[in-house]
CHARMM internal coordinates of N, CA and C (Angstrom, degrees):
IC EDIT
DIST 1 N 1 CA 1.4406
DIST 1 CA 1 C 1.5353
ANGL 1 N 1 CA 1 C 107.92
DIST 1 C 2 N 1.3104
ANGL 1 CA 1 C 2 N 115.99
DIHE 1 N 1 CA 1 C 2 N 142.04
DIST 2 N 2 CA 1.4607
ANGL 1 C 2 N 2 CA 120.65
DIHE 1 CA 1 C 2 N 2 CA -176.69
DIST 2 CA 2 C 1.5431
ANGL 2 N 2 CA 2 C 110.83
DIHE 1 C 2 N 2 CA 2 C -92.28
DIST 2 C 3 N 1.3442
ANGL 2 CA 2 C 3 N 115.11
DIHE 2 N 2 CA 2 C 3 N 167.80
DIST 3 N 3 CA 1.4554
ANGL 2 C 3 N 3 CA 119.73
DIHE 2 CA 2 C 3 N 3 CA -179.97
DIST 3 CA 3 C 1.5249
ANGL 3 N 3 CA 3 C 111.25
DIHE 2 C 3 N 3 CA 3 C -60.74
DIST 3 C 4 N 1.3195
ANGL 3 CA 3 C 4 N 116.72
DIHE 3 N 3 CA 3 C 4 N -38.41
DIST 4 N 4 CA 1.4643
ANGL 3 C 4 N 4 CA 121.45
DIHE 3 CA 3 C 4 N 4 CA -178.04
DIST 4 CA 4 C 1.5252
ANGL 4 N 4 CA 4 C 110.50
DIHE 3 C 4 N 4 CA 4 C -58.25
DIST 4 C 5 N 1.3089
ANGL 4 CA 4 C 5 N 116.24
DIHE 4 N 4 CA 4 C 5 N -46.02
DIST 5 N 5 CA 1.4661
ANGL 4 C 5 N 5 CA 120.39
DIHE 4 CA 4 C 5 N 5 CA -178.62
DIST 5 CA 5 C 1.5250
ANGL 5 N 5 CA 5 C 111.19
DIHE 4 C 5 N 5 CA 5 C -73.41
DIST 5 C 6 N 1.3256
ANGL 5 CA 5 C 6 N 116.95
DIHE 5 N 5 CA 5 C 6 N -40.66
DIST 6 N 6 CA 1.4608
ANGL 5 C 6 N 6 CA 120.31
DIHE 5 CA 5 C 6 N 6 CA -178.72
DIST 6 CA 6 C 1.5283
ANGL 6 N 6 CA 6 C 112.10
DIHE 5 C 6 N 6 CA 6 C -64.35
DIST 6 C 7 N 1.3165
ANGL 6 CA 6 C 7 N 117.56
DIHE 6 N 6 CA 6 C 7 N -38.44
DIST 7 N 7 CA 1.4709
ANGL 6 C 7 N 7 CA 120.42
DIHE 6 CA 6 C 7 N 7 CA 178.18
DIST 7 CA 7 C 1.5254
ANGL 7 N 7 CA 7 C 109.32
DIHE 6 C 7 N 7 CA 7 C -59.38
DIST 7 C 8 N 1.2903
ANGL 7 CA 7 C 8 N 117.83
DIHE 7 N 7 CA 7 C 8 N -43.44
DIST 8 N 8 CA 1.4586
ANGL 7 C 8 N 8 CA 121.39
DIHE 7 CA 7 C 8 N 8 CA -179.35
DIST 8 CA 8 C 1.5208
ANGL 8 N 8 CA 8 C 112.17
DIHE 7 C 8 N 8 CA 8 C -69.51
DIST 8 C 9 N 1.3138
ANGL 8 CA 8 C 9 N 117.54
DIHE 8 N 8 CA 8 C 9 N -38.05
DIST 9 N 9 CA 1.4647
ANGL 8 C 9 N 9 CA 121.21
DIHE 8 CA 8 C 9 N 9 CA 177.18
DIST 9 CA 9 C 1.5320
ANGL 9 N 9 CA 9 C 109.84
DIHE 8 C 9 N 9 CA 9 C -64.87
DIST 9 C 10 N 1.3204
ANGL 9 CA 9 C 10 N 117.11
DIHE 9 N 9 CA 9 C 10 N -45.10
DIST 10 N 10 CA 1.4642
ANGL 9 C 10 N 10 CA 121.34
DIHE 9 CA 9 C 10 N 10 CA -179.75
DIST 10 CA 10 C 1.5240
ANGL 10 N 10 CA 10 C 110.49
DIHE 9 C 10 N 10 CA 10 C -65.58
DIST 10 C 11 N 1.3286
ANGL 10 CA 10 C 11 N 117.66
DIHE 10 N 10 CA 10 C 11 N -45.25
DIST 11 N 11 CA 1.4597
ANGL 10 C 11 N 11 CA 120.91
DIHE 10 CA 10 C 11 N 11 CA 179.28
DIST 11 CA 11 C 1.5249
ANGL 11 N 11 CA 11 C 111.24
DIHE 10 C 11 N 11 CA 11 C -61.29
DIST 11 C 12 N 1.3117
ANGL 11 CA 11 C 12 N 116.91
DIHE 11 N 11 CA 11 C 12 N -45.08
DIST 12 N 12 CA 1.4577
ANGL 11 C 12 N 12 CA 120.39
DIHE 11 CA 11 C 12 N 12 CA 178.88
DIST 12 CA 12 C 1.5170
ANGL 12 N 12 CA 12 C 112.36
DIHE 11 C 12 N 12 CA 12 C -62.47
DIST 12 C 13 N 1.3272
ANGL 12 CA 12 C 13 N 116.24
DIHE 12 N 12 CA 12 C 13 N -40.91
DIST 13 N 13 CA 1.4646
ANGL 12 C 13 N 13 CA 120.79
DIHE 12 CA 12 C 13 N 13 CA 177.63
DIST 13 CA 13 C 1.5147
ANGL 13 N 13 CA 13 C 110.87
DIHE 12 C 13 N 13 CA 13 C -64.11
DIST 13 C 14 N 1.3355
ANGL 13 CA 13 C 14 N 117.77
DIHE 13 N 13 CA 13 C 14 N -44.92
DIST 14 N 14 CA 1.4597
ANGL 13 C 14 N 14 CA 121.31
DIHE 13 CA 13 C 14 N 14 CA 178.60
DIST 14 CA 14 C 1.5294
ANGL 14 N 14 CA 14 C 111.00
DIHE 13 C 14 N 14 CA 14 C -61.10
DIST 14 C 15 N 1.3176
ANGL 14 CA 14 C 15 N 116.95
DIHE 14 N 14 CA 14 C 15 N -42.25
DIST 15 N 15 CA 1.4699
ANGL 14 C 15 N 15 CA 120.27
DIHE 14 CA 14 C 15 N 15 CA -178.50
DIST 15 CA 15 C 1.5257
ANGL 15 N 15 CA 15 C 110.40
DIHE 14 C 15 N 15 CA 15 C -65.25
DIST 15 C 16 N 1.3193
ANGL 15 CA 15 C 16 N 117.11
DIHE 15 N 15 CA 15 C 16 N -48.78
DIST 16 N 16 CA 1.4650
ANGL 15 C 16 N 16 CA 119.61
DIHE 15 CA 15 C 16 N 16 CA -178.93
DIST 16 CA 16 C 1.5275
ANGL 16 N 16 CA 16 C 112.07
DIHE 15 C 16 N 16 CA 16 C -63.75
DIST 16 C 17 N 1.3346
ANGL 16 CA 16 C 17 N 116.99
DIHE 16 N 16 CA 16 C 17 N -40.57
DIST 17 N 17 CA 1.4556
ANGL 16 C 17 N 17 CA 120.75
DIHE 16 CA 16 C 17 N 17 CA 179.21
DIST 17 CA 17 C 1.5242
ANGL 17 N 17 CA 17 C 111.10
DIHE 16 C 17 N 17 CA 17 C -66.01
DIST 17 C 18 N 1.3340
ANGL 17 CA 17 C 18 N 117.39
DIHE 17 N 17 CA 17 C 18 N -45.02
DIST 18 N 18 CA 1.4661
ANGL 17 C 18 N 18 CA 119.51
DIHE 17 CA 17 C 18 N 18 CA -179.27
DIST 18 CA 18 C 1.5209
ANGL 18 N 18 CA 18 C 111.67
DIHE 17 C 18 N 18 CA 18 C -67.81
DIST 18 C 19 N 1.3256
ANGL 18 CA 18 C 19 N 118.33
DIHE 18 N 18 CA 18 C 19 N -32.32
DIST 19 N 19 CA 1.4541
ANGL 18 C 19 N 19 CA 120.10
DIHE 18 CA 18 C 19 N 19 CA 173.82
DIST 19 CA 19 C 1.5221
ANGL 19 N 19 CA 19 C 111.27
DIHE 18 C 19 N 19 CA 19 C -66.75
DIST 19 C 20 N 1.3298
ANGL 19 CA 19 C 20 N 116.81
DIHE 19 N 19 CA 19 C 20 N -41.58
DIST 20 N 20 CA 1.4704
ANGL 19 C 20 N 20 CA 120.25
DIHE 19 CA 19 C 20 N 20 CA 178.31
DIST 20 CA 20 C 1.5325
ANGL 20 N 20 CA 20 C 110.99
DIHE 19 C 20 N 20 CA 20 C -63.17
DIST 20 C 21 N 1.3184
ANGL 20 CA 20 C 21 N 116.91
DIHE 20 N 20 CA 20 C 21 N -34.82
DIST 21 N 21 CA 1.4693
ANGL 20 C 21 N 21 CA 120.53
DIHE 20 CA 20 C 21 N 21 CA -179.93
DIST 21 CA 21 C 1.5204
ANGL 21 N 21 CA 21 C 113.02
DIHE 20 C 21 N 21 CA 21 C -83.34
DIST 21 C 22 N 1.3392
ANGL 21 CA 21 C 22 N 118.06
DIHE 21 N 21 CA 21 C 22 N -18.42
DIST 22 N 22 CA 1.4524
ANGL 21 C 22 N 22 CA 120.99
DIHE 21 CA 21 C 22 N 22 CA -173.08
DIST 22 CA 22 C 1.5090
ANGL 22 N 22 CA 22 C 116.92
DIHE 21 C 22 N 22 CA 22 C -107.08
DIST 22 C 23 N 1.3117
ANGL 22 CA 22 C 23 N 118.48
DIHE 22 N 22 CA 22 C 23 N -13.95
DIST 23 N 23 CA 1.4713
ANGL 22 C 23 N 23 CA 120.70
DIHE 22 CA 22 C 23 N 23 CA -179.35
DIST 23 CA 23 C 1.5265
ANGL 23 N 23 CA 23 C 108.91
DIHE 22 C 23 N 23 CA 23 C -91.81
DIST 23 C 24 N 1.3413
ANGL 23 CA 23 C 24 N 117.45
DIHE 23 N 23 CA 23 C 24 N 122.26
DIST 24 N 24 CA 1.4730
ANGL 23 C 24 N 24 CA 120.96
DIHE 23 CA 23 C 24 N 24 CA -174.94
DIST 24 CA 24 C 1.5324
ANGL 24 N 24 CA 24 C 115.24
DIHE 23 C 24 N 24 CA 24 C -54.87
DIST 24 C 25 N 1.3106
ANGL 24 CA 24 C 25 N 119.50
DIHE 24 N 24 CA 24 C 25 N -29.22
DIST 25 N 25 CA 1.4596
ANGL 24 C 25 N 25 CA 120.98
DIHE 24 CA 24 C 25 N 25 CA -179.41
DIST 25 CA 25 C 1.5168
ANGL 25 N 25 CA 25 C 114.52
DIHE 24 C 25 N 25 CA 25 C -79.66
DIST 25 C 26 N 1.3146
ANGL 25 CA 25 C 26 N 117.24
DIHE 25 N 25 CA 25 C 26 N -7.18
DIST 26 N 26 CA 1.4640
ANGL 25 C 26 N 26 CA 121.63
DIHE 25 CA 25 C 26 N 26 CA -177.20
DIST 26 CA 26 C 1.5239
ANGL 26 N 26 CA 26 C 111.12
DIHE 25 C 26 N 26 CA 26 C -76.60
DIST 26 C 27 N 1.3366
ANGL 26 CA 26 C 27 N 116.93
DIHE 26 N 26 CA 26 C 27 N 143.56
DIST 27 N 27 CA 1.4735
ANGL 26 C 27 N 27 CA 119.06
DIHE 26 CA 26 C 27 N 27 CA 176.19
DIST 27 CA 27 C 1.5347
ANGL 27 N 27 CA 27 C 112.45
DIHE 26 C 27 N 27 CA 27 C -68.32
DIST 27 C 28 N 1.3337
ANGL 27 CA 27 C 28 N 117.75
DIHE 27 N 27 CA 27 C 28 N -15.72
DIST 28 N 28 CA 1.4624
ANGL 27 C 28 N 28 CA 121.41
DIHE 27 CA 27 C 28 N 28 CA 179.05
DIST 28 CA 28 C 1.5321
ANGL 28 N 28 CA 28 C 112.40
DIHE 27 C 28 N 28 CA 28 C -98.76
DIST 28 C 29 N 1.3339
ANGL 28 CA 28 C 29 N 116.90
DIHE 28 N 28 CA 28 C 29 N 8.09
DIST 29 N 29 CA 1.4606
ANGL 28 C 29 N 29 CA 121.32
DIHE 28 CA 28 C 29 N 29 CA -174.05
DIST 29 CA 29 C 1.5293
ANGL 29 N 29 CA 29 C 111.62
DIHE 28 C 29 N 29 CA 29 C -52.12
DIST 29 C 30 N 1.3443
ANGL 29 CA 29 C 30 N 115.36
DIHE 29 N 29 CA 29 C 30 N 131.34
DIST 30 N 30 CA 1.4616
ANGL 29 C 30 N 30 CA 121.19
DIHE 29 CA 29 C 30 N 30 CA 176.30
DIST 30 CA 30 C 1.5235
ANGL 30 N 30 CA 30 C 110.39
DIHE 29 C 30 N 30 CA 30 C -120.86
DIST 30 C 31 N 1.3442
ANGL 30 CA 30 C 31 N 116.47
DIHE 30 N 30 CA 30 C 31 N -49.80
DIST 31 N 31 CA 1.4538
ANGL 30 C 31 N 31 CA 121.57
DIHE 30 CA 30 C 31 N 31 CA -178.67
DIST 31 CA 31 C 1.5259
ANGL 31 N 31 CA 31 C 108.83
DIHE 30 C 31 N 31 CA 31 C -163.82
DIST 31 C 32 N 1.3163
ANGL 31 CA 31 C 32 N 116.35
DIHE 31 N 31 CA 31 C 32 N 147.57
DIST 32 N 32 CA 1.4634
ANGL 31 C 32 N 32 CA 119.79
DIHE 31 CA 31 C 32 N 32 CA 178.12
DIST 32 CA 32 C 1.5298
ANGL 32 N 32 CA 32 C 111.55
DIHE 31 C 32 N 32 CA 32 C -69.51
DIST 32 C 33 N 1.3228
ANGL 32 CA 32 C 33 N 117.57
DIHE 32 N 32 CA 32 C 33 N -14.68
DIST 33 N 33 CA 1.4590
ANGL 32 C 33 N 33 CA 121.26
DIHE 32 CA 32 C 33 N 33 CA 178.00
DIST 33 CA 33 C 1.5251
ANGL 33 N 33 CA 33 C 112.36
DIHE 32 C 33 N 33 CA 33 C -65.86
DIST 33 C 34 N 1.3210
ANGL 33 CA 33 C 34 N 118.03
DIHE 33 N 33 CA 33 C 34 N -17.47
DIST 34 N 34 CA 1.4727
ANGL 33 C 34 N 34 CA 120.35
DIHE 33 CA 33 C 34 N 34 CA 176.21
DIST 34 CA 34 C 1.5220
ANGL 34 N 34 CA 34 C 111.48
DIHE 33 C 34 N 34 CA 34 C -64.46
DIST 34 C 35 N 1.3407
ANGL 34 CA 34 C 35 N 116.69
DIHE 34 N 34 CA 34 C 35 N -21.61
DIST 35 N 35 CA 1.4584
ANGL 34 C 35 N 35 CA 119.58
DIHE 34 CA 34 C 35 N 35 CA 177.83
DIST 35 CA 35 C 1.5273
ANGL 35 N 35 CA 35 C 111.20
DIHE 34 C 35 N 35 CA 35 C -68.54
DIST 35 C 36 N 1.3277
ANGL 35 CA 35 C 36 N 117.27
DIHE 35 N 35 CA 35 C 36 N -24.15
DIST 36 N 36 CA 1.4708
ANGL 35 C 36 N 36 CA 120.79
DIHE 35 CA 35 C 36 N 36 CA 174.94
DIST 36 CA 36 C 1.5277
ANGL 36 N 36 CA 36 C 109.67
DIHE 35 C 36 N 36 CA 36 C -65.55
DIST 36 C 37 N 1.3327
ANGL 36 CA 36 C 37 N 117.15
DIHE 36 N 36 CA 36 C 37 N -34.64
DIST 37 N 37 CA 1.4610
ANGL 36 C 37 N 37 CA 120.73
DIHE 36 CA 36 C 37 N 37 CA 177.41
DIST 37 CA 37 C 1.5283
ANGL 37 N 37 CA 37 C 109.99
DIHE 36 C 37 N 37 CA 37 C -67.24
DIST 37 C 38 N 1.3291
ANGL 37 CA 37 C 38 N 117.05
DIHE 37 N 37 CA 37 C 38 N -37.46
DIST 38 N 38 CA 1.4614
ANGL 37 C 38 N 38 CA 120.99
DIHE 37 CA 37 C 38 N 38 CA 175.79
DIST 38 CA 38 C 1.5270
ANGL 38 N 38 CA 38 C 109.82
DIHE 37 C 38 N 38 CA 38 C -59.68
DIST 38 C 39 N 1.3385
ANGL 38 CA 38 C 39 N 116.79
DIHE 38 N 38 CA 38 C 39 N -45.46
DIST 39 N 39 CA 1.4643
ANGL 38 C 39 N 39 CA 121.11
DIHE 38 CA 38 C 39 N 39 CA 178.61
DIST 39 CA 39 C 1.5246
ANGL 39 N 39 CA 39 C 110.49
DIHE 38 C 39 N 39 CA 39 C -63.79
DIST 39 C 40 N 1.3229
ANGL 39 CA 39 C 40 N 118.60
DIHE 39 N 39 CA 39 C 40 N -38.97
DIST 40 N 40 CA 1.4642
ANGL 39 C 40 N 40 CA 122.87
DIHE 39 CA 39 C 40 N 40 CA 178.86
DIST 40 CA 40 C 1.5235
ANGL 40 N 40 CA 40 C 110.84
DIHE 39 C 40 N 40 CA 40 C -60.43
DIST 40 C 41 N 1.3225
ANGL 40 CA 40 C 41 N 117.14
DIHE 40 N 40 CA 40 C 41 N -46.40
DIST 41 N 41 CA 1.4666
ANGL 40 C 41 N 41 CA 121.19
DIHE 40 CA 40 C 41 N 41 CA 179.27
DIST 41 CA 41 C 1.5244
ANGL 41 N 41 CA 41 C 110.14
DIHE 40 C 41 N 41 CA 41 C -63.65
DIST 41 C 42 N 1.3388
ANGL 41 CA 41 C 42 N 116.65
DIHE 41 N 41 CA 41 C 42 N -43.63
DIST 42 N 42 CA 1.4565
ANGL 41 C 42 N 42 CA 120.43
DIHE 41 CA 41 C 42 N 42 CA 178.81
DIST 42 CA 42 C 1.5202
ANGL 42 N 42 CA 42 C 112.59
DIHE 41 C 42 N 42 CA 42 C -61.76
DIST 42 C 43 N 1.3341
ANGL 42 CA 42 C 43 N 116.96
DIHE 42 N 42 CA 42 C 43 N -41.88
DIST 43 N 43 CA 1.4640
ANGL 42 C 43 N 43 CA 120.46
DIHE 42 CA 42 C 43 N 43 CA 177.61
DIST 43 CA 43 C 1.5242
ANGL 43 N 43 CA 43 C 111.37
DIHE 42 C 43 N 43 CA 43 C -64.75
DIST 43 C 44 N 1.3201
ANGL 43 CA 43 C 44 N 117.24
DIHE 43 N 43 CA 43 C 44 N -38.10
DIST 44 N 44 CA 1.4612
ANGL 43 C 44 N 44 CA 120.09
DIHE 43 CA 43 C 44 N 44 CA 177.51
DIST 44 CA 44 C 1.5202
ANGL 44 N 44 CA 44 C 111.59
DIHE 43 C 44 N 44 CA 44 C -65.77
DIST 44 C 45 N 1.3280
ANGL 44 CA 44 C 45 N 117.35
DIHE 44 N 44 CA 44 C 45 N -37.66
DIST 45 N 45 CA 1.4637
ANGL 44 C 45 N 45 CA 120.27
DIHE 44 CA 44 C 45 N 45 CA 176.20
DIST 45 CA 45 C 1.5195
ANGL 45 N 45 CA 45 C 110.82
DIHE 44 C 45 N 45 CA 45 C -65.12
DIST 45 C 46 N 1.3239
ANGL 45 CA 45 C 46 N 116.46
DIHE 45 N 45 CA 45 C 46 N -41.81
DIST 46 N 46 CA 1.4580
ANGL 45 C 46 N 46 CA 120.63
DIHE 45 CA 45 C 46 N 46 CA 177.38
DIST 46 CA 46 C 1.5339
ANGL 46 N 46 CA 46 C 110.70
DIHE 45 C 46 N 46 CA 46 C -63.10
DIST 46 C 47 N 1.3129
ANGL 46 CA 46 C 47 N 116.66
DIHE 46 N 46 CA 46 C 47 N -46.92
DIST 47 N 47 CA 1.4677
ANGL 46 C 47 N 47 CA 121.60
DIHE 46 CA 46 C 47 N 47 CA 179.54
DIST 47 CA 47 C 1.5274
ANGL 47 N 47 CA 47 C 110.98
DIHE 46 C 47 N 47 CA 47 C -59.98
DIST 47 C 48 N 1.3248
ANGL 47 CA 47 C 48 N 117.41
DIHE 47 N 47 CA 47 C 48 N -43.81
DIST 48 N 48 CA 1.4664
ANGL 47 C 48 N 48 CA 119.38
DIHE 47 CA 47 C 48 N 48 CA -178.50
DIST 48 CA 48 C 1.5322
ANGL 48 N 48 CA 48 C 111.41
DIHE 47 C 48 N 48 CA 48 C -68.78
DIST 48 C 49 N 1.3141
ANGL 48 CA 48 C 49 N 116.68
DIHE 48 N 48 CA 48 C 49 N -31.15
DIST 49 N 49 CA 1.4638
ANGL 48 C 49 N 49 CA 119.80
DIHE 48 CA 48 C 49 N 49 CA 176.29
DIST 49 CA 49 C 1.5163
ANGL 49 N 49 CA 49 C 112.71
DIHE 48 C 49 N 49 CA 49 C -68.53
DIST 49 C 50 N 1.3213
ANGL 49 CA 49 C 50 N 116.27
DIHE 49 N 49 CA 49 C 50 N -33.44
DIST 50 N 50 CA 1.4652
ANGL 49 C 50 N 50 CA 120.68
DIHE 49 CA 49 C 50 N 50 CA -179.01
DIST 50 CA 50 C 1.5255
ANGL 50 N 50 CA 50 C 113.06
DIHE 49 C 50 N 50 CA 50 C -83.72
DIST 50 C 51 N 1.3339
ANGL 50 CA 50 C 51 N 116.78
DIHE 50 N 50 CA 50 C 51 N -34.56
DIST 51 N 51 CA 1.4687
ANGL 50 C 51 N 51 CA 119.92
DIHE 50 CA 50 C 51 N 51 CA -174.16
DIST 51 CA 51 C 1.5258
ANGL 51 N 51 CA 51 C 114.04
DIHE 50 C 51 N 51 CA 51 C -103.64
DIST 51 C 52 N 1.3271
ANGL 51 CA 51 C 52 N 116.43
DIHE 51 N 51 CA 51 C 52 N -10.55
DIST 52 N 52 CA 1.4694
ANGL 51 C 52 N 52 CA 121.97
DIHE 51 CA 51 C 52 N 52 CA -176.15
DIST 52 CA 52 C 1.5313
ANGL 52 N 52 CA 52 C 112.81
DIHE 51 C 52 N 52 CA 52 C 62.19
DIST 52 C 53 N 1.3356
ANGL 52 CA 52 C 53 N 117.78
DIHE 52 N 52 CA 52 C 53 N 26.08
DIST 53 N 53 CA 1.4563
ANGL 52 C 53 N 53 CA 122.62
DIHE 52 CA 52 C 53 N 53 CA 175.30
DIST 53 CA 53 C 1.5112
ANGL 53 N 53 CA 53 C 109.06
DIHE 52 C 53 N 53 CA 53 C -130.90
DIST 53 C 54 N 1.3276
ANGL 53 CA 53 C 54 N 116.21
DIHE 53 N 53 CA 53 C 54 N 131.65
DIST 54 N 54 CA 1.4545
ANGL 53 C 54 N 54 CA 121.53
DIHE 53 CA 53 C 54 N 54 CA -178.02
DIST 54 CA 54 C 1.5302
ANGL 54 N 54 CA 54 C 108.51
DIHE 53 C 54 N 54 CA 54 C -134.72
DIST 54 C 55 N 1.3338
ANGL 54 CA 54 C 55 N 116.72
DIHE 54 N 54 CA 54 C 55 N 122.88
DIST 55 N 55 CA 1.4456
ANGL 54 C 55 N 55 CA 120.73
DIHE 54 CA 54 C 55 N 55 CA -179.13
DIST 55 CA 55 C 1.5397
ANGL 55 N 55 CA 55 C 111.49
DIHE 54 C 55 N 55 CA 55 C -61.32
DIST 55 C 56 N 1.3280
ANGL 55 CA 55 C 56 N 116.94
DIHE 55 N 55 CA 55 C 56 N -40.81
DIST 56 N 56 CA 1.4707
ANGL 55 C 56 N 56 CA 120.00
DIHE 55 CA 55 C 56 N 56 CA -179.97
DIST 56 CA 56 C 1.5213
ANGL 56 N 56 CA 56 C 110.93
DIHE 55 C 56 N 56 CA 56 C -61.00
DIST 56 C 57 N 1.3166
ANGL 56 CA 56 C 57 N 117.29
DIHE 56 N 56 CA 56 C 57 N -40.29
DIST 57 N 57 CA 1.4613
ANGL 56 C 57 N 57 CA 121.16
DIHE 56 CA 56 C 57 N 57 CA 178.83
DIST 57 CA 57 C 1.5241
ANGL 57 N 57 CA 57 C 110.62
DIHE 56 C 57 N 57 CA 57 C -64.71
DIST 57 C 58 N 1.3290
ANGL 57 CA 57 C 58 N 116.97
DIHE 57 N 57 CA 57 C 58 N -40.35
DIST 58 N 58 CA 1.4584
ANGL 57 C 58 N 58 CA 121.82
DIHE 57 CA 57 C 58 N 58 CA 177.58
DIST 58 CA 58 C 1.5257
ANGL 58 N 58 CA 58 C 110.14
DIHE 57 C 58 N 58 CA 58 C -62.09
DIST 58 C 59 N 1.3268
ANGL 58 CA 58 C 59 N 117.38
DIHE 58 N 58 CA 58 C 59 N -44.18
DIST 59 N 59 CA 1.4606
ANGL 58 C 59 N 59 CA 121.18
DIHE 58 CA 58 C 59 N 59 CA 178.93
DIST 59 CA 59 C 1.5307
ANGL 59 N 59 CA 59 C 111.65
DIHE 58 C 59 N 59 CA 59 C -64.42
DIST 59 C 60 N 1.3239
ANGL 59 CA 59 C 60 N 116.33
DIHE 59 N 59 CA 59 C 60 N -42.36
DIST 60 N 60 CA 1.4574
ANGL 59 C 60 N 60 CA 119.65
DIHE 59 CA 59 C 60 N 60 CA 179.35
DIST 60 CA 60 C 1.5263
ANGL 60 N 60 CA 60 C 111.85
DIHE 59 C 60 N 60 CA 60 C -62.80
DIST 60 C 61 N 1.3297
ANGL 60 CA 60 C 61 N 117.04
DIHE 60 N 60 CA 60 C 61 N -38.23
DIST 61 N 61 CA 1.4693
ANGL 60 C 61 N 61 CA 120.01
DIHE 60 CA 60 C 61 N 61 CA 177.24
DIST 61 CA 61 C 1.5223
ANGL 61 N 61 CA 61 C 111.11
DIHE 60 C 61 N 61 CA 61 C -63.73
DIST 61 C 62 N 1.3477
ANGL 61 CA 61 C 62 N 116.76
DIHE 61 N 61 CA 61 C 62 N -38.29
DIST 62 N 62 CA 1.4613
ANGL 61 C 62 N 62 CA 120.22
DIHE 61 CA 61 C 62 N 62 CA 177.83
DIST 62 CA 62 C 1.5223
ANGL 62 N 62 CA 62 C 112.14
DIHE 61 C 62 N 62 CA 62 C -65.34
DIST 62 C 63 N 1.3410
ANGL 62 CA 62 C 63 N 116.63
DIHE 62 N 62 CA 62 C 63 N -26.62
DIST 63 N 63 CA 1.4512
ANGL 62 C 63 N 63 CA 121.18
DIHE 62 CA 62 C 63 N 63 CA 176.64
DIST 63 CA 63 C 1.5274
ANGL 63 N 63 CA 63 C 112.31
DIHE 62 C 63 N 63 CA 63 C -85.48
DIST 63 C 64 N 1.3206
ANGL 63 CA 63 C 64 N 116.74
DIHE 63 N 63 CA 63 C 64 N 2.15
DIST 64 N 64 CA 1.4623
ANGL 63 C 64 N 64 CA 120.40
DIHE 63 CA 63 C 64 N 64 CA 174.63
DIST 64 CA 64 C 1.5192
ANGL 64 N 64 CA 64 C 116.04
DIHE 63 C 64 N 64 CA 64 C 94.06
DIST 64 C 65 N 1.3207
ANGL 64 CA 64 C 65 N 118.29
DIHE 64 N 64 CA 64 C 65 N 9.18
DIST 65 N 65 CA 1.4647
ANGL 64 C 65 N 65 CA 120.82
DIHE 64 CA 64 C 65 N 65 CA 178.25
DIST 65 CA 65 C 1.5266
ANGL 65 N 65 CA 65 C 107.52
DIHE 64 C 65 N 65 CA 65 C -75.15
DIST 65 C 66 N 1.3280
ANGL 65 CA 65 C 66 N 118.08
DIHE 65 N 65 CA 65 C 66 N 130.47
DIST 66 N 66 CA 1.4628
ANGL 65 C 66 N 66 CA 120.01
DIHE 65 CA 65 C 66 N 66 CA -178.15
DIST 66 CA 66 C 1.5315
ANGL 66 N 66 CA 66 C 112.28
DIHE 65 C 66 N 66 CA 66 C -67.39
DIST 66 C 67 N 1.3372
ANGL 66 CA 66 C 67 N 116.63
DIHE 66 N 66 CA 66 C 67 N 137.40
DIST 67 N 67 CA 1.4637
ANGL 66 C 67 N 67 CA 119.78
DIHE 66 CA 66 C 67 N 67 CA 177.52
DIST 67 CA 67 C 1.5260
ANGL 67 N 67 CA 67 C 110.81
DIHE 66 C 67 N 67 CA 67 C -74.01
DIST 67 C 68 N 1.3125
ANGL 67 CA 67 C 68 N 115.76
DIHE 67 N 67 CA 67 C 68 N 165.91
DIST 68 N 68 CA 1.4511
ANGL 67 C 68 N 68 CA 119.67
DIHE 67 CA 67 C 68 N 68 CA 175.41
DIST 68 CA 68 C 1.4950
ANGL 68 N 68 CA 68 C 112.82
DIHE 67 C 68 N 68 CA 68 C 133.45
DIST 68 C 69 N 1.3411
ANGL 68 CA 68 C 69 N 115.13
DIHE 68 N 68 CA 68 C 69 N 179.11
DIST 69 N 69 CA 1.4663
ANGL 68 C 69 N 69 CA 121.66
DIHE 68 CA 68 C 69 N 69 CA -177.80
DIST 69 CA 69 C 1.4940
ANGL 69 N 69 CA 69 C 112.24
DIHE 68 C 69 N 69 CA 69 C -89.19
END
COOR INIT
IC SEED 1 N 1 CA 1 C
IC BUILD
């Protein structure tokens, strides 16, 4: 799997998990502050789309994950 795909898998997982932990009706609810993490991930996706730089992709490359689409 390439960095491009892994970044999206990780971001999607973080968003779904933080929503499950942050929405009061969820059986996994812990605190509404988890919704701030959802916003953080969304802002990072927006920033990476505008600047073409993503910290997660840089970290994955350092761990040896091949770059690409």
